[in-house]
Each structure stands twice: as structure tokens, then as C-alpha cells.
C-alpha positions, 0 to 999 in steps of 0.5 A: 500499499505504502509508497517508498516515501510512505514506507520510509515515513513509517520506518521513521515513526517505528524507531522513535517508538522502540520500547513503547509499553503495549499496556497503558493506563491513562495519565491525569495529565490531559483527559478527554473531558478537558476538551469535552469530547465525549466518547459516542453511544449508538442506538444499534447493537455493535456486531463485530468479529473478535478472535483470541481477544483481538478484533478484525476490522476491514480497512478500505483504502480509498482514493487520495491521501486515504491509504497514507492515512490509514496507514497512520491509523495502524501505526498509532494503533500498534504503539497504543496497544490497541487490540485491533487487527486490520483486513485491508483491501485496496479499493478506489475510484478506478476500481471496476472488478466486480470481484474486488467490489465483492470481497469488499462487501464480503469483508465488511459483512465478515468483520462487521466493521470498516474503517474507510478512505474516502472513494472518488466518484466519477462524474463524467461517466453516466454508467459508473455507480458510486462505490460509497453509495453502494456500500451504504445501500448494500450494508443498509447503512441508514444513518450518517452521523457528523459531529462538528464541534469547535476545537480549542486551538483551531482559528475559526470565525465561530467559537463553541459549536457543538452541532450533530448532523444526522442524514438518511443514508440510503434513498432520496436523490441517491437512489441512482434512478435517472433516465433519458426519456428523449434526447435532451430530457432527463428524469431523476427520481428522488425516493422517500419512504415512510418507513426510512424517514420514520427510522432516521428520525427515531435514530435522530431522537434516540441519539439526541436523548442518549446524548443529553441533547436538547433540540431536534431540527428537521431539514426539508424542502416541503414547500415545494416538494409537498409530496416527498419532503412533505412525508418526511417532515410529516414522519419526523413530526410523528416521532418527535411527539414521542419525545416531549423532553426534546424541543422539536422544529423544522427549517427549509433547506436554503434557510437552514443553510444561510442560518448555518453559517450566520447563526449556527449556535442555534442548532443542536441535532439536525436530521435530514434526507440524503442530499441535504445532509450531505450539503449541510454537513460539509458546510458545518464542518467548514465552520469547525476547521475543515474536512481535516478535523471532522470524522464521520460514522455510517451506521446500520442495524448490523454493519458500521463503517468509519471515515472522515466527515466529508467526501474530500479525497485530498487528491491533491495532497497525495504523496505531499506529507502536509494532509491532516490525519485529525479526522481519520485518527478521531474517526478511528476513536468513534470506531473504537468507542463502538466495539467497546474499547473506550480506554483506548479510544479515550487515550488516542483522542486526548493525545490527538486534541493535546497536539493539536490544541495545546502543543499547536502542531498543526498542518498548513490547512489550519495555518500550521507548518507541521508535516503529517508525520510530525503531527502523527509522531507528536501524537505517539510521543504524547501517548508514551507517558500515558503507557506503563507495564 
């Protein structure tokens, strides 16, 4: 997977970490609570493969900087003594072999969990089907969760943001049902069902309840799409009536986009159909530092796939050693929380936050001058005193 430069970086990382104790105890020097970064709870039951006290996770490499960021996650896990083994599959936007795609699906189904680099979707080939969409629909990953939270030490226009974006992940405009009726006329079908609208609304309210949130906002365009978005909004309202302790309101998507960049503090938990969720999640990620610092998760009844919070593959950063590893490392921590390795997740999350917020070891996207390798080395060095024999 790694190019020669990547292999040399990993070799350097390993040489700086020689003798690191594998077991650990959490240091009282920095804690996750000091940065108010909670572990995440889920309303679906984790399903994963565990052998001999270790858990096997599928690693899907993706495009751009995905392969190198996944390699750094594995290096941090190795140094933190995380009992996880990775079954790595090279899959990206150029993968067309059906056997490779089938192998990726079977691997996730076998292991139950995946950590994924972003896979590019080609938009200039009409017959090309997005592998991101294929994974979400085939594995029935109905909920996308992107938690956008301001990070101390990261300069942004708005401070103190803490917004949870929950998106229906399997239907809507992403149903891949479009046809050329006659030359020059395309019909694109948007599918909204009561069952899936109700399911994502229920998930959003349960997520809000579990995490002590006060309000859920449904995003829609029911003033124009009265049947489709009207059904989604009606489903959300029915579910909201079952949670009297959580405030509920709704907002039209174009107004919500403006409100998000002008008055984002009004939002708590947002629940949205597929396309609106994708757009607003990217807007909100930009408010807290951009694609390099936000994690994302795709949750289903049986499987879960963790990745960065936005769909940028970082193609222009590939091989330059300047990509921000924070988003992928935080996604890996979310994954560890999901499978019950909360102490390991807290250990790594603490170090990531300290290096970025206190030590100010930051990549160029955050205004710093550190390389990817320097950030990862600093995180590993911070983990060392938190471990003991």
C-alpha cells in the first residue's frame, strides 16, 4: 500500500517508538473531558468479529490521501496497544472489477466494521455507480452521523459550536434512478419512504436522548416538494411527539444553509434526507476547521463504516506529507468506542486533541507548518507517558 516515501516515514515512526509499552493507564495530565470530547453511544447493537481477544476490522484504502492516513492510524494503534487487526483491501474510484467490489462487501459483512478512506465518484461517466453509495445501500447503513464540534486552538469565525448532523443514508436523490426519456430530457427519481424517514427520525431522537441534547431540527423542502419532503417532515413530526422532553422544529433547507453560516449556535441536532444532509454536513464541517478535523460514521442495524466527515479524498495532497490526519484518527476513535474499546479511544483522542490544541502542532490547512508525519509522531510521543507495563 505504501509508496517508498510512505514506507520510510513508517520506518521512522517505528524507530522513534521503540520500547513503548503496549499496555496502558490513562495519565491525569490530559483527559478527554478537558476538551469536552465525549465518547459516542449508538442506538444499534455492535456486530463485529473478535478472535483471541482481538477484533478484526476491514480497512478500505480509498483514493487520494486515504491509504497513507489509514497507515498512520494503524501505526498509532500499534503504539497504543489497541487489540485490533486490519484486513486491508485496496479499493478506490478506479476499481471496476466486480470481484474486488464483492470482496469488499464480504469483508465488511464478515467483520462487521470498516474504517474507510474516501472513494472518489466519477461524474463524467453516466453508467458509473458510486462505490460509497453502493456500500451504504448494500450494507443498509441507514444513518450518517457527523459531529461538528469547535476545537480549542483551531481558529474559526464561530466559537463554541457543537452540532450533530444526522442524515438518511440510503434513499432520496441518491437512489441512482435516472433516465434519458428522450434526447435532451432526463428524469431523476427521488425516493422518500415513510419507513426510512421514520427510522432516521427515531435514530436522531434516540441519539439526542442518549447524548443529553435538547433540540432536534428537521431539514426539508416541503414547501416545494410537498409529497416527498412532506412525507419526511410528517414522519419526523410523528416521531417527535413521542419525545416530549426534546424540543422539535423544522427548517427549509435553503434557509437552514444561510442560518448555519450566520447563526449556527441555534442548532443542536439536525435530521435530514440524504442530499440535504450531505450539503449541510460539509458546510458545518467548514465552520469548525474543515475536512481534516471532522470524523464521520455510517451506522446500520448490522454493520458500521467509519470515515472522515466529508467526502474530499485529498487527491491534491497525495504524497506531499501535508494532509491533516486528525479526521481519520478521530474516526478511528469513534470506531473504538463503537466496539467497546473506550479506554483506547480516550487515550488516542486525548493525545490528538492535546497535540493540536495545546502543542499547536498543526498542518497547513489549520495555518500550521507541521507535516503529517510530524503530527503523528507528536501524537505517539504524547501517548508514551500514558502507558505503563
